[in-house]
ZAMARGU-4260 file (C-alpha; in steps of 0.2 Angstrom, whole numbers, plus 5000, padded with zeros to 4 digits):
<rodrens>
0) 4742/4951/4895 | 4758/4960/4891 | 4773/4951/4885 | 4787/4963/4891 | 4805/4956/4890
5) 4817/4956/4905 | 4828/4971/4907 | 4846/4973/4913 | 4840/4983/4928 | 4829/4968/4933
10) 4844/4957/4931 | 4853/4967/4944 | 4863/4980/4934 | 4858/4998/4934 | 4867/5007/4920
15) 4860/5024/4926 | 4868/5022/4943 | 4884/5017/4934 | 4884/5033/4924 | 4881/5043/4940
20) 4896/5035/4948 | 4907/5040/4933 | 4901/5058/4935 | 4906/5058/4953 | 4923/5049/4950
25) 4927/5061/4936 | 4928/5076/4948 | 4939/5067/4960 | 4951/5061/4947 | 4952/5078/4939
30) 4959/5084/4956 | 4974/5072/4954 | 4980/5078/4937 | 4998/5080/4934 | 5009/5084/4919
35) 5007/5070/4906 | 4989/5067/4908 | 4979/5068/4892 | 4960/5068/4892 | 4950/5063/4907
40) 4939/5049/4914 | 4926/5042/4903 | 4936/5035/4888 | 4941/5017/4884 | 4958/5019/4891
45) 4968/5032/4901 | 4981/5042/4891 | 4998/5048/4898 | 5012/5057/4889 | 5030/5054/4896
50) 5037/5069/4886 | 5033/5082/4899 | 5043/5073/4912 | 5059/5076/4902 | 5064/5058/4903
55) 5080/5052/4894 | 5080/5033/4895 | 5064/5029/4905 | 5060/5011/4911 | 5041/5009/4916
60) 5038/5000/4932 | 5021/4993/4936 | 5013/4986/4951 | 4996/4979/4956 | 4988/4974/4973
65) 4971/4974/4982 | 4966/4980/5000 | 4962/4962/5005 | 4951/4957/5020 | 4954/4974/5028
70) 4938/4978/5018 | 4928/4968/5030 | 4932/4981/5043 | 4926/4995/5032 | 4910/4985/5029
75) 4907/4982/5047 | 4910/5001/5051 | 4901/5007/5036 | 4916/5018/5033 | 4923/5018/5015
80) 4933/5034/5012 | 4950/5027/5018 | 4952/5010/5010 | 4956/5019/4994 | 4972/5026/5001
85) 4977/5008/5005 | 4974/5002/4987 | 4986/5016/4981 | 4998/5013/4995 | 5001/4995/4992
90) 5004/4998/4973 | 5014/5014/4974 | 5025/5007/4988 | 5030/4992/4977 | 5034/5003/4963
95) 5045/5016/4972 | 5057/5003/4980 | 5064/5001/4962 | 5067/5020/4961 | 5052/5023/4950
100) 5042/5039/4951 | 5023/5035/4952 | 5015/5042/4937 | 4997/5036/4936 | 4985/5024/4944
105) 4969/5015/4940 | 4957/5006/4951 | 4944/4992/4950 | 4929/4991/4961 | 4918/4976/4960
110) 4901/4977/4968 | 4885/4967/4970 | 4874/4982/4969 | 4881/4999/4963 | 4878/5013/4976
115) 4885/5029/4968 | 4887/5038/4985 | 4897/5023/4992 | 4908/5022/4976 | 4911/5041/4978
120) 4917/5038/4996 | 4929/5024/4990 | 4936/5034/4976 | 4938/5049/4988 | 4951/5038/4997
125) 4959/5033/4980 | 4961/5051/4975 | 4968/5056/4992 | 4981/5042/4990 | 4986/5048/4973
130) 4988/5065/4979 | 5000/5059/4993 | 5009/5049/4980 | 5010/5062/4967 | 5002/5052/4954
135) 4986/5054/4943 | 4970/5044/4944 | 4968/5042/4925 | 4955/5028/4924 | 4947/5013/4931
140) 4932/5001/4931 | 4917/5000/4942 | 4908/4983/4939 | 4891/4979/4945 | 4891/4960/4947
145) 4875/4954/4955 | 4876/4937/4963 | 4895/4938/4964 | 4897/4949/4980 | 4887/4949/4996
150) 4875/4964/4998 | 4884/4979/5004 | 4901/4972/5000 | 4914/4975/4987 | 4932/4972/4981
155) 4945/4985/4978 | 4961/4983/4968 | 4973/4995/4961 | 4986/4997/4947 | 5001/5009/4947
160) 5013/5013/4933 | 5029/5023/4937 | 5045/5027/4928 | 5063/5027/4932 | 5079/5032/4922
165) 5087/5015/4917 | 5103/5021/4926 | 5094/5025/4942 | 5085/5008/4944 | 5087/5002/4962
170) 5089/4983/4960 | 5100/4978/4975 | 5114/4972/4965 | 5126/4984/4974 | 5122/4979/4991
175) 5138/4974/5000 | 5143/4967/5018 | 5145/4982/5030 | 5130/4991/5023 | 5117/4998/5035
180) 5099/4994/5037 | 5088/5009/5039 | 5069/5007/5044 | 5055/5019/5041 | 5041/5017/5054
185) 5024/5011/5048 | 5007/5017/5052 | 5002/5001/5061 | 4995/4985/5053 | 4993/4994/5036
190) 4984/4981/5025 | 4992/4965/5028 | 4988/4950/5039 | 4969/4955/5042 | 4963/4937/5040
195) 4973/4933/5056 | 4968/4950/5064 | 4950/4947/5062 | 4951/4929/5067 | 4960/4933/5083
200) 4952/4950/5088 | 4934/4949/5082 | 4931/4930/5083 | 4943/4922/5097 | 4943/4937/5108
205) 4926/4944/5103 | 4932/4962/5104 | 4920/4975/5097 | 4926/4988/5084 | 4919/5003/5095
210) 4928/4998/5110 | 4941/5011/5116 | 4959/5005/5120 | 4969/5017/5130 | 4985/5010/5123
215) 4979/5013/5106 | 4972/5030/5110 | 4956/5027/5100 | 4944/5013/5096 | 4949/4997/5089
220) 4939/5000/5073 | 4948/5017/5070 | 4965/5008/5073 | 4961/4994/5061 | 4956/5006/5047
225) 4971/5017/5049 | 4977/5019/5031 | 4994/5012/5025 | 5008/5025/5023 | 5013/5031/5006
230) 5032/5034/5005 | 5035/5040/4987 | 5041/5057/4991 | 5053/5053/5006 | 5060/5037/4998
235) 5063/5046/4981 | 5071/5060/4990 | 5083/5048/4999 | 5087/5040/4982 | 5092/5058/4975
240) 5103/5063/4990 | 5111/5046/4996 | 5118/5030/4988 | 5102/5020/4991 | 5107/5002/4986
245) 5091/4993/4990 | 5073/4996/4997 | 5060/4983/5003 | 5042/4987/5005 | 5037/4977/5021
250) 5020/4970/5017 | 5013/4953/5018 | 5026/4941/5023 | 5034/4953/5035 | 5053/4957/5036
255) 5059/4939/5033 | 5048/4938/5018 | 5051/4954/5009 | 5069/4960/5013 | 5077/4945/5004
260) 5068/4950/4988 | 5079/4965/4986 | 5096/4957/4991 | 5109/4948/4980 | 5116/4931/4984
265) 5130/4930/4996 | 5123/4942/5010 | 5113/4941/5025 | 5103/4955/5033 | 5104/4955/5052
270) 5089/4964/5059 | 5090/4969/5077 | 5074/4968/5086 | 5072/4982/5099 | 5080/4995/5088
275) 5063/5002/5084 | 5046/5004/5093 | 5033/4991/5090 | 5015/4999/5089 | 5003/4992/5103
280) 4991/4985/5090 | 5004/4971/5087 | 5005/4966/5105 | 4986/4966/5106 | 4985/4954/5092
285) 4999/4943/5099 | 4991/4942/5117 | 4974/4940/5111 | 4978/4925/5099 | 4993/4919/5108
290) 5002/4921/5092 | 5020/4915/5092 | 5033/4929/5089 | 5040/4921/5073 | 5022/4920/5066
295) 5020/4939/5070 | 5036/4943/5061 | 5031/4932/5046 | 5014/4940/5045 | 5015/4958/5050
300) 5027/4973/5047 | 5029/4974/5066 | 5032/4993/5065 | 5043/4995/5049 | 5035/5000/5033
305) 5051/5001/5023 | 5069/4994/5025 | 5082/5003/5016 | 5100/4998/5013 | 5114/5011/5012
310) 5132/5012/5015 | 5136/5013/5034 | 5144/5030/5033 | 5128/5037/5025 | 5115/5029/5036
315) 5115/5041/5050 | 5113/5056/5039 | 5099/5048/5029 | 5090/5045/5046 | 5091/5063/5050
320) 5086/5068/5032 | 5070/5056/5034 | 5066/5064/5051 | 5066/5081/5043 | 5054/5075/5030
325) 5042/5070/5044 | 5046/5051/5044 | 5051/5040/5059 | 5067/5032/5055 | 5078/5019/5064
330) 5095/5011/5062 | 5089/4993/5063 | 5104/4982/5057 | 5117/4978/5044 | 5122/4967/5030
335) 5135/4953/5033 | 5143/4941/5021 | 5135/4924/5019 | 5135/4909/5007 | 5120/4905/4996
340) 5104/4914/4993 | 5100/4930/5003 | 5092/4928/5020 | 5086/4938/5035 | 5091/4934/5053
345) 5081/4943/5067 | 5092/4944/5083
</rodrens>
């Protein structure tokens, strides 16, 4: 009778599958290369040289975020090539609102059982997100963790590093009463509030992902998997051409939770509802779950991906500039004087 010992493969970890996944990822990462990238995927750390960028007094800006329970929709639809865009978007959009150019990105994929083909699909989305943002995918981690994740499920997290000249940091300190609020239209739900979305649409209303909704122009599943927009190029272009005093990424927490984060004390942001179109998906969620309007605005972006603060006499031209770049832009309110910490009023 043999006395063979246990192997790592028998414990649930397949090193050969991991090696295959790395080979597939390396090709995708190479396509995102930009000046400054040193080496490639496979080392213990990603290398990036700031010198080719011609920086004088650079400050690094870092951000991290995950896709969240939107991944549950990807599992249900067995479609994995778009959630990587969301991972990049949520990190990049946090970095750019401080004026930083996104330089490089790393991802983390945790799985119960590693499927190289599925990992390749996920990273295809990550690479596409990096391409849209203008940053390089220089590394990451794919961890096979049997027993931690349900079969067929995974987690996806991203990390982005950007740089901005110290003198060009956008920190909101120059925001003044009389400044205008300029909104950039979102792609829909993006990646926030999906725990409520799934509870309302899939459990309470018992809707199916393959059901076509005329008001959406596609199936519910297609709508829910619509990737988050990446606004690096248009926002940084606005910062170069106009006096961009503050910018807020409207993610989890909605407009009331995110806009105050970039405003100084002593001001109030007055946001006028009805000055921008609200995508039909939000009304579907509201009606199906009888969700109060205040809860909707506190949970979702409600159609605005970004809110920018500029001098009032520049806002109209900045709106036209964004539209020429292919974005939907709206004048949505103004900054007024107030006492105490910054706040948002929806009127």
